[in-house]
C-alpha positions in Angstrom: -48.9 -60.1 -140.9 -48.4 -58.2 -143.9 -49.2 -54.5 -143.6 -49.1 -54.6 -140.0 -49.0 -52.0 -138.0 -48.8 -49.2 -140.9 -51.6 -50.2 -143.0 -53.9 -52.9 -140.3 -54.2 -52.2 -136.6 -55.6 -55.2 -134.2 -57.7 -55.1 -131.0 -60.3 -57.2 -129.2 -63.8 -56.8 -129.8 -66.6 -59.1 -128.9 -68.6 -61.2 -131.6 -71.6 -63.3 -131.4 -70.2 -67.0 -133.5 -72.8 -69.9 -133.5 -75.4 -68.3 -131.1 -72.7 -67.4 -128.0 -70.6 -64.0 -127.8 -67.0 -64.5 -127.6 -63.9 -62.3 -127.6 -62.1 -62.2 -131.4 -58.9 -60.0 -132.5 -59.7 -58.2 -135.5 -57.4 -56.5 -138.2 -58.7 -53.3 -139.4 -57.6 -51.0 -141.9 -56.2 -47.7 -140.3 -57.3 -44.5 -141.2 -54.7 -42.9 -143.9 -54.5 -46.1 -145.6 -57.7 -45.5 -147.4 -60.5 -48.1 -148.3 -61.2 -50.2 -151.2 -61.9 -53.9 -152.1 -59.3 -56.1 -151.2 -57.0 -57.6 -153.9 -58.2 -61.0 -155.4 -55.2 -63.3 -153.5 -56.4 -61.5 -150.2 -59.6 -62.3 -150.8 -59.3 -65.8 -151.6 -57.2 -66.3 -148.6 -60.0 -64.8 -146.6 -62.2 -67.0 -148.3 -60.3 -70.2 -147.6 -60.2 -69.1 -143.9 -63.7 -69.0 -143.1 -64.5 -72.3 -145.1 -61.7 -74.3 -143.2 -63.5 -73.2 -140.0 -67.0 -73.9 -141.5 -68.1 -70.1 -141.4 -70.7 -68.5 -143.9 -69.1 -66.4 -146.6 -71.9 -64.1 -146.4 -70.5 -61.4 -144.4 -67.7 -61.3 -146.9 -70.3 -61.0 -150.3 -72.4 -58.2 -148.1 -68.7 -56.3 -147.5 -68.2 -56.4 -151.2 -71.5 -55.5 -152.4 -71.2 -52.6 -149.6 -68.1 -51.8 -151.4 -69.3 -51.6 -154.8 -72.3 -49.2 -153.6 -69.7 -47.1 -152.2 -67.6 -46.3 -154.8 -70.5 -46.3 -157.5 
């Protein structure tokens, strides 16, 4: 994965998906990298992944809105 392990860490977490709790591996930005909106290319890749697995993209939309509010 691009940027791992310098920019991103990974860990397993428990998430709720379609009414069930499952284990999932996530990548997260490390503290020294900072924060901000993802590049358009990366965002498109994530949205495509959500759609190809029939997952709602509302979480992505909400996260982008939260980033916008935090940077104002």
